[in-house]
Phi, psi and omega in degrees: 000180182221154175293351182279351178236126177257119178249121184243137176234143170214173182317111176080359190221136172239131184243129178244124175248132179274120191250061178230046184312318188291348178239031184049033179053035179295142190277130172267163176302324178292329176287319181299312183293331175292314178299318176305316180292318188288319176305313184299316182297318184283340179300334182249011185258106180281347184269336177276128185253332189221133173245124180249130176244137177209164176252146181279154166100343173077011177245346186205149161279298173198131178257076172073210184250156171286115187294326177310328182300326186290337192275343186267357188208178170296118180302313192288325177291322180294318174299319178296319179299324175297316183295324173303315178298320178298324172294313175309308182305312186294329184270000181305142173291337178288151169280134185246143189231129168263117177255112192251127182227086179121210183290135176225086188230166180052230176306329176298313177293325175304313184294309182305319184278353176258008170270163183278324177228155174224142179228143190212152169287156179300335186264009178289146175223151187237143169165176174238077183281035189285343178290341179247359183247291190256336185070028181254203183213160180254146174303139181309315182299330175294321175294316183295324185296311183298314176303316176301326182271314188265347192084152189298314181305313184291320176300319175298324181288321176295324190270314184278332181249354179058032176260149181262138187258128181287162185296335183289316184284324172306314178300316182295336177256012165095004185285332178251132173287333175199161173237129180246156186296322182205183188301314182304308179294322178304310181304323185282324183290319178301310183302312182302321185291316182298314184295327179292324183284324189307314181282356183293163181285123177299315179303318174294319178296315181298316184294312181299312182298320175300319184287314184293326186288322182286337171288313177301321176302315185290323182274330192250012178301149176288131173288159179303140180086002184293321174297323176293319175310307184296318190289318173301326170294312189283342178253017185261169189292330183287327177291320173303310184293325183294316180287317183302309183297319177299308183294333183269354185055049174237174173274131185289148178244091182287144180276000000 
């Protein structure tokens, strides 16, 4: 594990906190590796009923990925490895809850949409503003999962207009189970949700999750040529400029 993740356990519940508030909890390669390991462990854990994911600091669930991690390796292969984690998270037998307090964008939104349930504070915002930041692209299954949770109209707005969606609009389309006034109310809402899930039938939950996963697999499979599309994007001029500008803290000048 890594000190960038805090893992707390109590009877039937595992709570994971992303501990990089100085970077809005942007995911590092080490954090993803730790989540891979945790998902492998939980996949065979019959005693844990609920997994809660949250960000530290009250300003962000997670603001994407640490961009410098893309520079030391094949970007498409790294994205594939992240997508493997998302698939593991979505397939867990536990009920997974994303407790969102603040910005939830990029990789953070990908993680949240691969959870079963989402609860957020009223000031939280969601999106994929990559068209104005990095000039990269998402794997098709991640786009489809977002559309499955937020609906196609809001997903188009997130990607094509690079706008963030507020918690009120996310709740209105069913992407959120509840909206809490503040951090304290969010904690209470999550606790009530967890307490309500713990005594439920494991058989019913397992069957429902299996059925929903099968439906998602059929609807959200990557189309032919998706990897080649991503490779063209990640080796192209816009992503190069996006990374340069991001690291230099400048506005990118896309061609």
